[in-house]
N, C-alpha and C positions, 0 to 999 in steps of 0.2 A: 089290360094286364091279365093273362090267363091265370086260373087257379093254380096253386102249387103243383098238383098232380099232373095237370096238362103241361105245365112248364117243364116238369121233369121228363115227361114223355117226349116233348119236343127236343129237349137236349139230347135224349137218347137217340132219336132219329137223326139229329144232326151229327152225333158222334159216329153213327153207323155209315152215314153218307160220306163223311170225311175218311173213314176207314176204307170204304170201298174205293174212293178216289186214290188213296195212297197205295192200294193194292194193284191199281191198274198200271200197265206199262206207261211211263210218263215221258212221252216224246218231247214235251216242252222242256224238260230238264235233262235230256240225253246228253252224253258227253262226246259224241262224235263231231267231226269237223262241220258237217252240214248243219247240225242242230245248233252248234255254237255260232255259226255264221248267221242263222236265222234269229237267234236270241239277240245278238248284237244289233242287227237291223231293227228288230222290234223295239228294243230299249232306246235306240237312237231316235226313233219316231215317236213312240208312245210315252217314254219316261222323260226324254229330253226335249221332245217337240221340235226336232231338227231333221233335216234331210242332208243328202251328201253335199249340197251347195252351201248350206248355212252352218253346218256343224263345225265347231272349233275342236282343236285337239283335246280340250278339257271335256267337251261333250262326249267325244269318242271314248275317252278314259272312263267316264261314268257309265257309258253303255256297256263296256267290257266288264266293269266292276259289278254292275247289276246282274249281268248274265252269269257271272261267277257266283254271286250271292244267291241267286235263284237255286243253284245246284247245291248250295250249302243248307238251304232252308229245310228241305225234306229230312236231311240227316240231323239237323239241329232239333227239330221237333221229335224225331224218332229217338234221339239221345235222351231227351228229357223224359219221354214216356218210358223208356227202358229203365231209367233210374227209379222212377216212381213204382213201376211194376215190380222191380227187384227190391224195393224198400232199401235201397243201397245207402250205406254210410257215405257221407259226402265231405269233401275237403273244401274249406272256405279260406282262401288266401287273401289276407288283408294287407294291402300295401298302398301307401300314399303316393307311390310312383309306379308307372308302367311306361317304360320307354319302348313303345311298340315299333316305331319306324313306319315303313310302308307295308301295306298288307296284300296288295293285289298279287305280286309275284309269288309271295309265300303261299297264298291260298291256291294259286294255280299249280304250284309244285306239290303241295300236300294233297290236292285232289287228283293229281296225276293227269292234268289236262293242259299243261303248259305247251307242249308241242302242238296239240290239236288247236288250241287257241291261236298260236302263232300262225299256223297254216290257214286257219279260217280268216284271219285278218289279212294275211299275205294275198289270199285270193281276191280281196277287196282293194288291194294296193296299199295296205296300211302296215306300218312297222310296229310290232308289239313293244319293242324296247323304247321307242319314242313315246308311246302312250304311258308306259310305266313311269316315265320321268314326270308326268303330269301330277302324280299323286304327292301330296305333301307328307312329310314325316309327322307321325303322331308322337310328338315329343313330350309326353306326360311324365317326364322324369328328368333328373339332373345328371345321372351318370350310371355307374355300375349297379347300384341298388335297383333302379327302375328297369335296367336292361336284364338283370337277373330275373326279375319278376316276369318279364316278357318271355324269356327262355323257358321258365318254369311252366307257364301256361301252355306253350307248345309241347313240352314233354308230357304234361298231365294228359293232354288230349291224345297224344301219340301212344301213350301207355294205357289208354282207356280207363283212366282214373276219374271217377265222378267228382267233378271239381267246379268251383266258381271262383273267379277273381273279383275282388271288390276294390274300387278306388274312386277317384274324383274325375269328373269330366271337365277338366280345366278348359275354359274358353281360350286362354292363351297358355301354351305350354312353355317349355324351356325357351328362353329368349333367343331370337336370331342374333348372332354375333357379327357385328361389322367391325372392321379395323380402320380407324381414321388416324392418319399420321402416326401409326403404330400403336395407338391406344384402343382398347376394347370399348365399343359403344353397343349398348343393348337396345334392340328394337323388338317390339311385340311380335310374337310368333303366332300368326293368325291361321292356324291349321284348319279352322272351321269356317274360313271366309266363304268358301263355296259349298259348305256342307260336307258330310261324310257319307260315303256309299255304304259303309259297313254297319252303322249303328241303327238300332230300332228303338225309338222312344216309347216308353211304357207309361203314358200319362195316367193310366188307371191304377198304377201301383205306387203313387206318391206316399212319402212317409213324413209325418210331422216331426219336427226337431225343435227342442226348447233350449233357450239360453237365458241367462240372467235370472231375475226374479228372486224368490226366497222360498224357504220350505216351511210348511206347517205340520206340526206333529200332533197326533191324537191317538186314540185307541179304538179298535173295533168292538163289536158286541162280545167278543171272547176275551177282551182285555189285551189284545196284541197290538203292538206299536203299528201305527199307520202314518205314512209320510206323504204329504201332497206338495207338489211343486207348483207354487202360486205366482201369479203376476209375471210369468215368463214371457219373453219375446219369442215368437214362433216363426219358423222357416219351413218350407217344404223341400224335401229331397225327391227329385224326379229321376227315375232310373233310365239309362240308355244302355241297351244290351248290344254287345259286340260278339259275333260268333268266332270261336277259336277252333280251327280245324286240326284234327290229328292227321298224321302222315300215313297214307296207305291203309286207313281203316274207315269205319263209318261214324266215328265219334266227332261230334261238334260240341264243345263245351262253351261256357258263357263267361265273358268278362262284363260285369255290371258296373257302370260308372254313374256316379250321382251328380246331378246338376242342382244347384240351389236356386229356389224360386221363392218369391215373396208369398206368404200365406194370404195376403190381400194385395192384388195387383195394383189397385189404385184407390186412394182415399177420395171418394166422390164428394164428401163434405168439403174438404180442402179445395178440390178441383172446382166445384161450383162456386166457392167463395173467391175464386180467382188466384188462390195460392198454388200455382202449378208446381213449384219446386217441392213444397211440402207434400203434395199429392203423390209424387213418385219417390219421395225420400226413402220410405220403408222398402220399396222394391229394390232400389239401388243398394241399400245397406245389406239386404238379404242376399242379393245375387253376387255381391262382391266375394262371397265365401268360395264360390267355384270359379272365380274370374281368372285368377293367375296362379300358376304353380309357385308354391313357396315364396310368399312375400319376403322382402328383406326384413329380418326380425331384429335389426339393430335398434329400431324404435319401439316404443311401448305399443303403438298402434299395430306395428308389424307383428309383434309377439301375440297380441290379442287375436288378430286375424288368423295367425297360424294355429293357435289353440282351437279357434272356432272351426277351422278346416278339419282338424283331426277329429274333433268330437262329431262334427256333421257327418262325415263319411262312416264313422264307427257306429253312430246311432242308427243311421239308415240301414247299415249292413246287419247289425244285430237284430233289428226289427224284422228284416227280410228273412234271416236265418231262422229265427224263432217261429215266424208265421209259416214258413215252409215245413218246419218240423211238426207243428200242430195240425197241419192238414192231414197228416198220416198217423199221428200218435196222440193219445190222450195223456196230457201231463208231461213231466220232465224226467221221470225215473230212468228212462233209457237215453236221455239226451247225449251223454258222452259216447254212447254206443253207436249213435247215428250222425254225430256232428264232430268234426275236427276243425278247429279254427287255428290257423297259423298266423302269428303276428310277424310281419316282415320289418324287423327293427323296432325301436321304441315308439315310432309315430302312432301306431294303433293301440298302444298300451292302455289307453283309457277304456278300451273294450272290456277289460276285466271289471272295472267299476260299473260300466254300463250294463253288462249282463247281470251283475248283482242287483242293480237297480230294477231291471226288468223282472227278474225272478222274485225279488222280495217285495217291491212296491206294487208292481202291476199284477203279479200272479200269486202273491200271498205265500210264497215258500218261506219256511223257517230258515234263519240265517245259516245255520250249520249245513243244512242240506244244499242250499244255494251255493255255498262256498265249495262244497264237495263237487258239485256239478261243474263249476268254473274250473277247478283244478284238473278235472278229468277231460275237459274240452280244449283248453288252450295249450298251444306250444309257442315258444318265443325264440326267434332267430336273432342273435346279436351280430351286428356288422361293424363294430368299432372297438378298438382298444384304447381310444383316447378318452379319458374321463370327461374332458370338456365337451365332447360330442354327444355325451349321454344327456338326453333332454331332461330339463328341470323347469318347473313353473313356480313362480312365487305363489305362496299360499294366498295372498291377497287377490292376485289376478285369477287364480284357479277358482277360488271361492266366489268371486264376483260373476264369472262367466258360467260356472257350473256348481251352484251352491249345494245341490244334493250329492254330487259326486265327491265333493270335498268331505262331506260327512261320512260317506262310505269309505273313503281312503283312510280317514282317521280311525274308523271302527276296525277296518282290516288291520291297520297298523297296531292298534291296541291289542287285539286278539292274538296277532302274530307274536308280538314282543312278550306278552304275558305267557304264551305257550312255551316259547323258547326259554324264558326265565324259569318257569315251573319245571321244565325238563332238565334244567342246568346244562344246556348244550352249547352255551356261548357266554363269554364274559361281557361286561358292560361296554367296553370299547367296541367289541364286535357288534353288539346290539345297536350301538349308535351308528355304525357304518351300514348296517342292514336296514335300519329304520326307513320307512317311506318318507319321513319328513327330515330334511336336513336342517339342523338348528344353525343359527348364525344371525348376523345383522339383518339378513332377509331370509325368513323361513321359506324353504322350497320343497315342492313335491318331487320326489325322485321317480321318474317314470320307468327307468330300467329296473329298479327294485320292485316296483309294482308288477312289472311283467314277469320277473323271476318268481316272486311269491305266488302269483296267480296262475302259474303254468305247471304242468306235469313234466315238461321237457324244455331244456334250455340248450340250444346248440350254437356252436361257432361254425365258421364257414371255411376253415382250413385247419389241418392238424395242428400247426403251430399256434394259430389263433386260439383254438379251443384250449390248448394247454395253458396259454397265457391267461385266458379267462379264468380257468380253474385256479391258477397259481397266483394271480394278481388281482384282476378287476373284480371278480366275484369269489374271491378266496373264502370269505366267511360263509357265503351261501353253499359253496361246494363242500366245505367241512360239515355243514348241516345236512345237506341232501346230495351226496355224491352221485346217487343213482339218477338224478335229473339231468346231469350234464352229459352231452354227447357231441360228436363232430359230424358234420355233413359238408364235406368239401364241395364248393360251388362247381358248377359246370355250365357249358354253353350248348345250345342246340346245334348239332351238325347240319340240320336242314338249312338254317339261315346262314351259318357261318362257314360252310364249305359247299354244300350242294347249290345254294343260291348265289353266294358271294363269289365263288370260284368255280364256275361251271366247267371250264376246260380241265382243271385238275380233277374235279369230281368225276367227269366222264372217263378220264384216263384211269383213275382208281377203279371205277366200276368195270372197266374193260379187262382189268387184270385180276381182280379178286371178287368180282360180282358186286351187285348193288346192295347186299345185305347190310353193309356198314352204315347205311343211311339211318336205320333204326336200331342197329347194334354196333355201336362205334368200336367195341372191342375187336371186331373183325378187321379193323385197320392194321392190327398186328401182322396180318398176312402180307402186308407190304414190305416187311423187314428184308426178306431176301432180295427184293427189287433194288435195294440200295447198292447191291453189288452188280446190278445189271447195267451195262454201259448204255444200252438203248433206252432204258427207262430213265436213267439219269439225264440223258440228252433231252428226252421228252419233257422231263420235269423242269429243266433249265429253260426250255423254249416257252413253256407255259408261264414260268415266272417272268421272263422277259416281256411277254405280251402283256402281262398284268402291270409291269413297271411302265410300259409304254402308255397304257391306258391312264394310269395315275399321273404320269408326266404330262399328258394332255390337259388334265384338270389343273395342274400346277401352272402350266403355260398360260392358260386362260385366266386363272384367278390371281396369280402372282407375277405374271409377266416375265418369268425366267424359264430357260430351257435346261432340263436336267439331263446329265450324261447317263444314258441307259446302261453303260458299262460300269458306272460307279456303284458303290455299296449304298443301297437304300436303307438308311438308319432312321428308325421311326420311334417317336415318343408321342402317343396320342392318349389323352385321358383328361379328366377334370384337373384344372390347374390348382394345385395345393402345395404348400411348402413341404409337407412330408413326402409327397411323391417325387420331389426333387428335380423338377424341370430345371431349376436353377443350377444344380450340379452339371446337368448335361450341357446347358448353354455356356456355362463358364468354361467347360473343356473345349467347346467349339471355338470360343473366343481365344482361348489359349493356343489352340492349333493354328488359328489364323495368325496370331502374333509370332508363333514359331516359324511359320512359312515366310513371313516378312523378314524375320531376323536371320534365319539360316537358309541361305540361298541353295545349299545342297540338300536340304531336307525334302524328301520326295515320298510322302505317304501315298497309299492307294487312294484314288479319287473316291470321295464320299459325298452323298447328298443327305443332309440332315433335315428331317421333316418333323415339325412339331404341330400339335393341334390340341385344342381343348378350350373350355369356357371357364372363366373365373366367376365366382359368385359376385353379384353386383356390389355387395358391401365389403368385399375382401380386397383391401388396398394392395397388399404385398403380391397377391396373385396377379393383379393387374399390372404391377410393376414388372413382373416376370414376363408377361406377354409383351410389354413394351420393349424389354431388353432383348427378347428373341427377335422382334422385328427390327430393332436398331442394329443388332449384330448382322442380321440378314442384309440390311441395306448396305452396310460397309463392305461385307464380304463379297456380295454379288456384284458390286460396282467396281471392284478392284481387279484390273486386268492382270495384275501380277499373280493372282491365285486362281484365275479363271480356268476351269477344267480340272481343278484339283479339289475344290471344296465349294459347295453350294448349300444355302440355308433357306428354308421356307417355313412360314407359319401358315397352316391351312385353316382358313377362315371358317367359322360356323361348323365346327365338328358335330356330327350327328350320325344317326344309324346308317342312313343311305350313303354318306361319305365314308364311313368306316368300312362298308362293304366293298369299297374300291381300294381302301388303304391296306387292309390286312393281307389280301392276296399278293400285293406288290412288295410288301416289306421283306427285307432280308435280315435285318437286325432289329430285335424287339427290346426296347429300353424299359426295364422293370426295376427301378433303382431306388425305391423307397428306403427310408431309414429302417433298419431291422427292428421289428417290434411295433411298427405303426400300421402297416397295411393288413387288414383282416384277411383278405384272400386275393382279390383281383380276379377279373375274368378276361380283360384284354390280353393278359399274358397267355391265356389258354387259346384265344382266337388266333394270335400270332403263331403259336406252335402248331396249331391245327392246319395252318396255311403254309408251313415250311419256313418260318422265320426262326432264327436262333436267338436265344435269350441272353442278354447281358443283364445280370440281376444279382441282388443281394439275397441272403437267406431270410426272406420275409414273406409272409402270407403263403399263397399256394406255390410260390417259386420253389419252395422246399420240395414239395411233392412233384412238381414238374421236373425238377432236376433228377429226382429219384427215378421217375418213369422214363425220361428220355435218355438218361445216362449222363454222368458228370462230364464225360468227354465231349458231349454234344450241347453243353451249356457253359456260358462264360460267367464264372462266379467271381465276385469281388466283395470287399467291404467288411465292416464290423458285424459281428453276430449280435444277437440280443444280449447275450451275457457280456460281451465286450463293450457294448453300448452302455450297459448299466455300470460296469466297472469304471469306464472312462468318466461318466458323469459323477460317480461316487468320489473319484479321485480329484475332482475339480477340473473340469474341461475349460481350457483357456484358448479360444480361437486365435488370439494374437500370437501365441506360441507357434501355431501352425503357419501363420502368415510369415513370421520371421524366418522359419527354418526351411520353407519350401519356396524355391525361386519362382516356380510357375504360378503358385498361388499369389505371391506378392506381385508378380508382373501383371497378372490379369486383373486383380483388384485395383492396382494402381492405374491401369488403363481405363477401367470403369470410372474411377474418380477423376481422372484428368480429362475425360471427354473424348478419348479415342473412338468410342462407339456412339458418341453424341456430339458430333462436330457443331460448334456454335453454342452448345449448352454443356459446358464442362462439368457442372455439378449435378447433372440430371439424375444420375444413378447413385448419388450419395445415399439415399434411403436403403438401397439394396446392400451396399457395402456396410453401412451402419448396422443393418440387421445381422450381418455375419460377424463383424468384429466387435461391436459394442452391444449388440443385442443378444449375445451369447450363442449365436449359431445353433438354435435349438434342435435342428435336424441334422447336425454334424456333417454339413456339406464339406467343410474344409478338412475334417478328419478323414473322410473317405476319398478325397480328391486324388491323391497320388495313386491309390489302389485302383481307382476308376480309370485313370489314364493308362496305367500299366495293363489293365484288362483290355482296353481298346486296342492296344498294340497287339495283343494275342488275337483279337478279332481280325485285324488286318492281315496278320501272318496266315491265319487259317483261310481267309478269302482268296489269297494268292494261289491256293490249290483248288481249282474249280471242282474237280472230281471229289476231293475230300470234303469240301464244303457241301456239295450236293448230297453226298452220303449222309452227312449230319442232318441236313434239312429233311430228307426223306424219312430218316429215323424219328425226327421230331413229329412228323405227321403220323407215322405208323404207331407211335407210342403215346399219342395224345388222346386215345380212346377213353381213358379213365375220366377225362374232363368233359364228358358229355353230360348235359343236364338230365338225360334219361337215367343215368346211373344215380345222380343225386336224388332225383324224384323217387326212384325205386327205393332208395334208402329211407327217405322221409316216409313213404307209404307203408313200408314194412316195419320200421323201427320206431316211428313216432305216432303216425296216424292210425295204423292198423286198418288200412283201407285197401281192399283187394280190387283188381281191375273188374270192370263190368263191360263185357263186350256188347257192342251194338250191332245187331244183325239186320241186314237189308231186307 
């Protein structure tokens, strides 16, 4: 071991050598075709240990991916150095979900080497597209929340915002969905079966995480309270870093995902005594934390594991953030000036209590100062209007798993309530609603309230959503702190959802308005005059037809049916949930089928109805809806009487890579949630960006999409938020709608009698019961007639191809507002106060 001074000198020489190496022209990571070809060959031989005779397609995929990653590494390191040299304020995005999908094609496009790599492989007789198919989807999320986080990472890097994403490296992501006899069956999604080309394990940066145990209270030499967490069970959090490339710049940001490891890999005493199971028990219990995305929390064990997951990734992330800050700064006086932590929904809300624990217990800050730092650091994004979706933990469970944090929550709550009482800013009922503890037969910790109280900013994700947050869900908090509440309408990255997913349309757009729209989606407005250009309309239709043909090929292989390319491709793909009302859509399809059978003269425009989405494993009604879609499809598609006029398919295992094929092909976008239930939606934005016309209610971001694209280019139907409230207040009786609407009665009777379940006449009684005797909570029957009428307007419009194409082009042209670049710019300037930091080559 050299003495300290010599070690410092050695490190300096090493730094100089690395700097000289970085300054040299680096042929190894050049971007031309020859360099990429050599890089591929090198990685096939030296990284995969294969030659042209033994290499599999998977080997070749990894060789391409490693060649691309090499070209990201220099920028990645340079990005971090730039942030340190600038002492930049950084954004830390905490999300329990990141639905990343596949990375290779996105990285090729963002680095600007897609065409060169394709040429390099073509010279070797290889097809890049075939190798892209080898990559598994990184499905570390359930739906829109996780995909939004992925889009935000793309935009943060593209806008050169110093940022880190933090989440969990689930060994098994969102389950693979199989359909057996029409029923959803969940299979493990082994995205890491062959490893990941993109992650870098950081075994030297593990973080200890504590659970259970008890707290011991004492005082220090100055008489200040000291708390020690004793007899805890310990787990290690090991980080895996994933590079996130910006488009057309030098920025490569970081997504850091945490894997749980046992603090002690093996109990040798048990092992030597022959108790092999006990020897590895601690390892198994610890590593379960990062094993599976969101366990089914219907059981007590499931709830406990979910709470462990949330604290695990929050504890690791806060530790990392604090350590990074202290490398450059002494103390915490400027912490909010250098750190912005955004909580993506309530899942990371325990971060408020964790930062307080770290500041007070580990660094000795006075409570009031620590709380001031927390408030200046945290922002909270709410993603739901449904009270039942706001996370709550029983005080018993919370205190058993996290004893110190329960004490902190109680103290935060006491000080908050005392302060509001003293200032006379709320009455007792309001205080009860705002309390962090919900009183009742089972006392519960309200995580959303903790997030609101501990943040300086609370935002909704669509204009309507934010207004409803202020008016209803968080009315009391808004009355107390109106300045904290703001709106940040969601967005999607145009790189993934147009440039990558719809390359033919992207090329056509760039040819007529230039490529600037890729990083400035507002430039899509320049397409508006092209809606009146007959040549461009024809080109637009040709691209859409090619995309329909590509999707039809997938349906033919997966579902065994042939879709009519001249039919309307009517699509509803999203997580299966009653409030999203897939049930409304399939009931209308069933009704259309019955009408075709009954009225021989009825001749609607041919339509192909495509559904897709996963139901949570414990969500029984969502699974019934999937079964109903499949059963209607079986009856409809086998009936020669309606062949060529109507087709139905459920697209199995909906995921990011499948979505990239669906959105470009869709012509009708079904966004039909009950008004007041959808916070925003992002699928609605992806459809519009690819030229599908929306059938939708005034819910979530639909409201703003309609404002942007024009009411004449949007098919509106259904009750408004106010009408929904009035209907419920007046006493909604679904039987009344059943009796007075012939189509409703006919389709529900058909479900009950077994028309769509031959041989099992009572199969769909649970669905019918939920509507008629279960109160129809999402007003499917109340909106049914309006929905059917709206679909007639859709059909009428589609019969005018030029008129329809004009509407579709205007949807694309006016979708620029819904770029995640715009959303992130608003977060950065209005919440985080984080300017861009340009990375220079």
